[in-house]
Structure formats: C-alpha cells, structure tokens
Wavefront OBJ file of the C-alpha trace (Angstrom):
o trace
v 83.720 85.958 157.416
v 81.353 83.848 155.464
v 83.809 81.032 154.557
v 86.737 79.496 156.252
v 88.889 78.850 153.193
v 89.111 82.263 151.578
v 92.017 81.103 149.375
v 89.802 78.583 147.658
v 87.167 81.121 146.484
v 87.216 82.132 142.815
v 84.621 83.630 140.525
v 84.579 82.946 136.753
v 82.328 84.632 134.182
v 81.068 82.994 131.050
v 78.844 84.657 128.306
v 76.235 82.342 126.783
v 73.583 83.645 124.405
v 73.231 86.993 126.060
v 73.366 85.569 129.526
v 76.275 86.144 131.892
v 76.920 83.088 134.045
v 78.917 83.827 137.209
v 80.340 80.615 138.697
v 81.473 80.960 142.355
v 83.890 78.183 143.269
v 84.228 77.407 147.021
v 85.714 74.575 149.150
v 83.350 71.707 149.760
v 83.121 72.384 153.495
v 82.132 75.960 152.761
v 79.274 75.126 150.434
v 76.648 74.983 153.142
v 77.753 78.390 154.387
v 77.422 79.922 150.965
v 73.942 78.464 150.403
v 72.840 79.471 153.923
v 69.908 78.366 155.919
v 67.006 77.649 153.492
v 69.099 79.136 150.699
v 68.853 82.689 152.046
v 72.461 83.686 151.449
v 72.567 82.232 147.927
v 69.314 83.973 147.038
v 70.773 87.286 148.294
v 73.845 86.793 146.131
v 71.792 85.985 143.149
v 69.575 89.034 143.752
v 72.551 91.365 143.975
v 73.960 89.914 140.726
v 70.640 90.221 138.970
v 70.167 93.848 139.991
v 73.666 94.828 138.985
v 73.184 93.358 135.450
v 72.090 95.545 132.625
v 68.670 95.397 131.031
v 70.305 93.854 127.871
v 71.726 90.850 129.646
v 70.511 88.269 132.163
v 72.765 87.323 134.988
v 72.812 83.797 136.432
v 74.808 82.823 139.596
v 76.068 79.261 139.910
v 77.882 77.773 142.880
v 80.432 75.024 142.282
v 82.958 73.061 144.319
l 1 2 3 4 5 6 7 8 9 10 11 12 13 14 15 16 17 18 19 20 21 22 23 24 25 26 27 28 29 30 31 32 33 34 35 36 37 38 39 40 41 42 43 44 45 46 47 48 49 50 51 52 53 54 55 56 57 58 59 60 61 62 63 64 65
C-alpha cells in the first residue's frame, strides 16, 4: 500500500480550457508518500495520466490535502 489512510483518498476531475485537471486528495500524513523521494512517485503518476490522455486534451495532476 502506498498510503495508510485509504478512506481519505479521492480523485476529482475538472475541465478547464481543454485541459483536464485531476486532483488527488490525500490525508496530510500521506502526502510525503504520494510525492515520494525526490518526487519520483508523483512524476510517475503524472506521466501515466499524461500518456492516457488524448491528443486533443492536456492532462494535469494536482495533489491536495
């Protein structure tokens, strides 16, 4: 498991000017785990989201508490 408070994870999607913004909400104590050492885990999440997007839309991943 990547986080300890799985019940506090939620993902919302907002469309803004042709860009899909995915907001990943996590508990405050899980934030360092989601970001990872030197941001490696967050970059991997962002890369997966970017690759899965269509060529017509940009995909942005944002992490919030």
